[in-house]
Legacy VTK file of the C-alpha trace (Angstrom):
# vtk DataFile Version 3.0
C-alpha trace
ASCII
DATASET POLYDATA
POINTS 339 float
89.586 0.383 -45.249
86.777 1.792 -47.366
87.385 4.828 -49.545
86.912 8.190 -47.890
83.935 10.258 -49.015
84.631 13.066 -51.466
81.839 15.249 -50.101
79.807 15.809 -46.983
76.166 16.777 -46.751
75.762 19.844 -44.565
72.862 22.090 -43.596
73.321 25.740 -44.567
71.409 28.783 -43.373
70.325 30.594 -46.537
67.993 33.240 -45.048
67.646 34.785 -41.610
64.306 33.801 -40.073
61.807 36.453 -39.077
59.817 34.953 -36.250
59.474 31.204 -36.506
62.093 29.592 -38.811
60.764 28.026 -42.002
62.152 25.214 -44.131
62.954 27.728 -46.863
65.521 29.344 -44.538
67.721 26.232 -44.826
69.295 24.101 -47.552
71.052 20.747 -47.405
74.086 21.042 -49.683
77.166 19.037 -50.547
80.529 20.288 -49.289
83.767 18.953 -50.858
86.019 16.819 -48.651
89.703 15.950 -48.988
92.141 13.948 -46.896
92.699 15.846 -43.629
95.594 18.317 -43.593
98.222 18.272 -40.872
96.685 18.723 -37.434
93.204 17.749 -38.623
90.979 14.673 -38.512
88.064 13.509 -40.636
85.096 12.414 -38.537
81.998 10.481 -39.542
79.314 12.073 -37.411
77.183 9.447 -35.682
75.010 11.932 -33.758
74.628 15.695 -33.819
72.805 18.048 -31.511
70.014 20.542 -32.147
69.435 22.965 -29.285
67.249 25.981 -28.487
70.224 28.375 -28.336
70.790 27.825 -32.059
67.712 29.939 -32.816
69.533 33.023 -31.543
72.511 32.264 -33.784
70.243 32.572 -36.810
69.879 36.318 -36.154
72.606 38.668 -37.336
73.231 40.197 -33.934
76.255 40.380 -31.679
75.949 37.879 -28.838
77.976 35.559 -26.633
78.425 33.219 -29.593
78.874 34.309 -33.234
75.826 34.068 -35.503
75.568 31.462 -38.219
76.862 32.850 -41.498
74.578 32.791 -44.521
75.420 30.188 -47.157
77.917 28.501 -44.822
77.530 25.153 -43.053
75.963 25.483 -39.618
77.735 24.027 -36.612
76.976 22.608 -33.186
77.821 19.689 -30.952
78.487 16.330 -32.596
80.029 13.003 -31.711
81.478 10.607 -34.236
84.179 8.203 -35.336
87.557 9.217 -36.733
87.856 7.797 -40.279
91.130 9.535 -41.210
93.717 11.282 -39.053
96.643 13.581 -39.696
97.355 14.198 -36.034
99.265 11.856 -33.693
96.779 12.348 -30.858
93.985 10.595 -32.761
93.734 7.222 -34.473
91.218 5.875 -36.933
88.395 4.359 -34.907
88.594 6.829 -32.005
85.325 8.367 -30.916
85.372 12.130 -30.506
83.198 15.018 -29.401
83.544 18.185 -31.475
81.691 21.283 -32.670
81.043 20.654 -36.368
77.575 19.171 -36.365
74.719 19.659 -38.845
76.634 17.460 -41.347
77.388 13.783 -41.901
81.191 14.112 -42.195
83.355 16.803 -40.616
86.938 17.957 -41.238
87.863 18.941 -37.685
90.947 20.659 -36.222
92.356 18.055 -33.848
92.778 20.646 -31.101
89.008 21.176 -31.107
88.161 17.471 -30.694
87.949 15.509 -27.463
88.048 11.727 -27.124
85.014 10.139 -25.480
84.605 6.664 -24.036
81.776 4.578 -25.478
82.142 2.103 -22.603
81.061 4.689 -20.010
77.823 5.642 -21.754
76.206 5.566 -25.201
77.964 8.057 -27.471
74.848 10.190 -27.848
74.911 10.811 -24.078
77.943 13.062 -24.590
75.612 15.506 -26.368
73.086 15.456 -23.542
73.244 14.026 -20.052
77.074 13.900 -20.045
77.498 16.862 -22.388
76.759 20.552 -22.625
73.114 20.334 -21.451
74.116 18.163 -18.502
76.883 20.517 -17.398
74.444 23.407 -17.792
72.045 21.710 -15.381
74.780 20.770 -12.914
76.513 24.153 -12.830
73.328 26.170 -13.077
71.775 24.518 -10.049
74.751 23.848 -7.793
76.949 26.860 -8.540
74.871 29.652 -10.069
71.762 29.089 -7.921
73.842 28.137 -4.859
71.523 25.185 -4.191
71.584 23.827 -0.659
69.951 20.833 0.956
66.349 21.553 1.909
65.688 24.056 -0.878
62.397 23.882 -2.768
63.151 24.016 -6.491
60.998 24.939 -9.483
62.176 24.100 -13.014
60.498 25.300 -16.202
60.917 23.336 -19.422
61.407 20.457 -17.023
61.059 17.624 -19.527
63.858 18.919 -21.758
67.509 17.894 -21.718
68.527 20.545 -19.167
65.392 20.794 -17.059
64.950 17.071 -16.478
68.495 16.855 -15.170
68.148 19.922 -12.938
65.166 18.405 -11.165
66.825 15.059 -10.655
70.072 16.565 -9.345
68.036 18.676 -6.917
66.261 15.544 -5.697
69.521 13.605 -5.340
71.095 16.505 -3.434
68.271 16.699 -0.911
65.729 19.245 -2.131
62.671 19.523 0.105
60.419 19.716 -2.967
60.989 19.618 -6.728
58.369 21.079 -9.071
58.398 21.127 -12.862
56.375 22.574 -15.703
56.023 20.969 -19.119
53.827 21.264 -22.187
51.892 17.994 -22.237
50.191 15.613 -19.829
52.531 12.810 -20.910
55.566 14.913 -20.008
54.032 15.857 -16.663
53.437 12.196 -15.901
57.032 11.343 -16.811
58.399 14.080 -14.550
56.636 12.606 -11.531
56.753 8.891 -12.281
60.154 8.564 -13.993
62.264 11.507 -12.825
60.995 11.704 -9.237
59.615 15.250 -9.227
57.269 15.864 -6.295
54.814 17.825 -8.440
54.457 18.943 -12.039
51.911 20.771 -14.152
50.991 21.346 -17.784
51.451 25.079 -18.396
49.015 24.922 -21.327
46.151 23.947 -18.999
45.847 27.128 -16.988
47.652 30.201 -15.668
51.186 29.328 -14.625
50.976 31.532 -11.524
47.949 29.676 -10.190
49.306 26.224 -10.986
52.660 27.032 -9.368
50.940 28.377 -6.252
49.040 25.103 -5.896
52.183 23.025 -6.485
54.322 25.105 -4.105
52.080 26.205 -1.225
55.131 27.005 0.927
56.940 28.879 -1.838
60.196 28.078 -3.616
63.836 28.853 -2.889
65.323 28.240 -6.338
63.902 28.777 -9.815
65.757 27.365 -12.835
64.426 29.298 -15.809
64.441 27.781 -19.282
61.320 29.577 -20.481
61.012 33.191 -19.293
57.751 35.083 -19.791
54.863 34.104 -17.532
56.985 31.419 -15.865
59.508 33.964 -14.594
56.754 36.261 -13.370
55.065 33.378 -11.537
58.353 32.282 -9.975
59.117 35.777 -8.654
55.739 35.711 -6.900
56.404 32.344 -5.269
60.072 32.795 -4.359
60.848 33.008 -0.661
63.095 35.653 0.868
66.675 35.319 -0.438
65.480 33.116 -3.303
67.790 32.536 -6.262
67.043 32.327 -9.975
69.280 30.833 -12.646
68.266 32.326 -15.981
69.434 29.751 -18.490
67.039 30.244 -21.402
63.893 32.073 -22.427
62.528 29.858 -25.159
59.062 31.421 -24.868
60.370 34.532 -26.605
62.943 33.140 -29.049
60.684 33.546 -32.080
58.967 36.774 -31.071
59.311 39.613 -33.560
58.719 42.271 -30.886
60.468 42.621 -27.512
58.985 40.384 -24.834
57.423 42.338 -21.947
59.267 41.903 -18.663
57.671 40.493 -15.511
55.157 42.919 -14.012
56.150 42.091 -10.436
59.861 42.921 -10.467
59.440 45.210 -7.451
59.208 41.989 -5.408
62.901 41.423 -6.109
63.686 44.225 -3.681
61.650 43.188 -0.677
62.487 39.516 -1.048
66.180 40.279 -1.694
66.139 37.922 -4.664
69.152 37.099 -6.793
68.577 36.625 -10.536
71.656 35.545 -12.473
72.130 34.660 -16.114
74.414 31.772 -16.977
76.525 30.511 -19.861
77.830 26.996 -19.546
81.254 27.958 -20.934
81.932 29.864 -17.713
81.846 26.614 -15.748
84.247 24.306 -17.581
86.253 23.906 -14.372
83.384 21.762 -13.043
83.619 19.312 -15.970
85.652 16.541 -14.241
83.475 16.527 -11.110
80.326 16.747 -13.227
81.231 13.687 -15.327
82.228 11.717 -12.236
79.022 12.531 -10.362
76.585 12.097 -13.240
78.169 8.875 -14.521
77.851 7.397 -11.017
74.218 8.538 -10.699
73.388 6.977 -14.061
75.128 3.725 -13.071
73.248 3.582 -9.751
69.913 4.317 -11.416
69.442 7.517 -9.396
69.432 9.650 -12.553
67.460 8.750 -15.642
67.548 10.413 -19.028
65.635 10.343 -22.270
66.546 11.081 -25.847
64.350 11.906 -28.792
66.183 10.561 -31.832
65.560 11.688 -35.410
67.056 9.505 -38.127
68.553 10.963 -41.296
70.410 14.203 -41.918
67.627 15.313 -44.269
65.374 15.562 -41.202
67.767 17.776 -39.230
65.744 20.975 -39.647
62.537 19.182 -38.652
64.308 18.021 -35.483
65.412 21.577 -34.696
61.918 22.983 -35.241
60.621 20.204 -33.017
62.836 21.419 -30.174
61.406 24.926 -30.500
57.889 23.488 -30.318
58.678 21.235 -27.350
58.291 18.021 -29.354
61.231 16.395 -27.562
61.423 14.568 -24.269
64.990 14.829 -23.034
67.742 15.563 -25.534
66.948 15.906 -29.234
69.592 14.080 -31.260
69.951 13.628 -35.021
71.602 10.520 -36.423
72.751 11.805 -39.832
73.311 8.402 -41.432
70.387 6.010 -41.318
LINES 1 340
339 0 1 2 3 4 5 6 7 8 9 10 11 12 13 14 15 16 17 18 19 20 21 22 23 24 25 26 27 28 29 30 31 32 33 34 35 36 37 38 39 40 41 42 43 44 45 46 47 48 49 50 51 52 53 54 55 56 57 58 59 60 61 62 63 64 65 66 67 68 69 70 71 72 73 74 75 76 77 78 79 80 81 82 83 84 85 86 87 88 89 90 91 92 93 94 95 96 97 98 99 100 101 102 103 104 105 106 107 108 109 110 111 112 113 114 115 116 117 118 119 120 121 122 123 124 125 126 127 128 129 130 131 132 133 134 135 136 137 138 139 140 141 142 143 144 145 146 147 148 149 150 151 152 153 154 155 156 157 158 159 160 161 162 163 164 165 166 167 168 169 170 171 172 173 174 175 176 177 178 179 180 181 182 183 184 185 186 187 188 189 190 191 192 193 194 195 196 197 198 199 200 201 202 203 204 205 206 207 208 209 210 211 212 213 214 215 216 217 218 219 220 221 222 223 224 225 226 227 228 229 230 231 232 233 234 235 236 237 238 239 240 241 242 243 244 245 246 247 248 249 250 251 252 253 254 255 256 257 258 259 260 261 262 263 264 265 266 267 268 269 270 271 272 273 274 275 276 277 278 279 280 281 282 283 284 285 286 287 288 289 290 291 292 293 294 295 296 297 298 299 300 301 302 303 304 305 306 307 308 309 310 311 312 313 314 315 316 317 318 319 320 321 322 323 324 325 326 327 328 329 330 331 332 333 334 335 336 337 338
């Protein structure tokens, strides 16, 4: 067995961004490592996740998840290989999912690690299609939005890790029409040709309200919101009576320095008897076994496809994160810390 590393490289937040994050807000530093103490394992991270929600954690505000601490390693989803273990539940060579990403090696409490099976799917899939984004899509559509066969569904941010899965699950479950918005013509083409959306549009090419009206002439029953802003306003206009909205993310306003104006047509919520509900994936962990079973079978059958945008090298981790905020990814953005 090769010698264990004496240090890990880890990204630290060194300043709280105002508006769009800048490279100067982050530093890649070395963190000392030792043999794992009792009840801990040392993991070589093979892939770590960068996600839109992490932008909110860079602000020093109370939220559903604690903010990143200045001058401390950042964290997030990661999957890797156990290289040293001081816990009987894990052996060297096991592959595990855990929460200490943004670094190349992690000293992880064993109770916070979960074994994953590389024979079921590529390990990186446990950060995306079979991981937190996938469960978000599954629970947000089927449970929060109370999707039922025959519903017409609109998904914003539809080429991302969550949105692309929402649209495909809706199609598999019998939606009458699936519509998506994305930020480039290439993404729009992929939504229709690869993921099976019935219609899609590039929100940068014209008013969202007009494009959605053309794509959904008979209205929509479900809106899965990853964007907020003009997308939410447009969806409220097109929702049918008793329509449901899952509010998962509002990436359009994550870097705003002033409060984002609310939709101007909220009075429609009354007459249409709409239901708008925010969601956090942690509230739906009870669905995890059924989610993995369903999605693994859909992947195996070819009914559900997924993409990853992979960035090589831990030194490019911040660039990958900024890319997510700009919509540079198709599917899940994943960083492979070791080239």
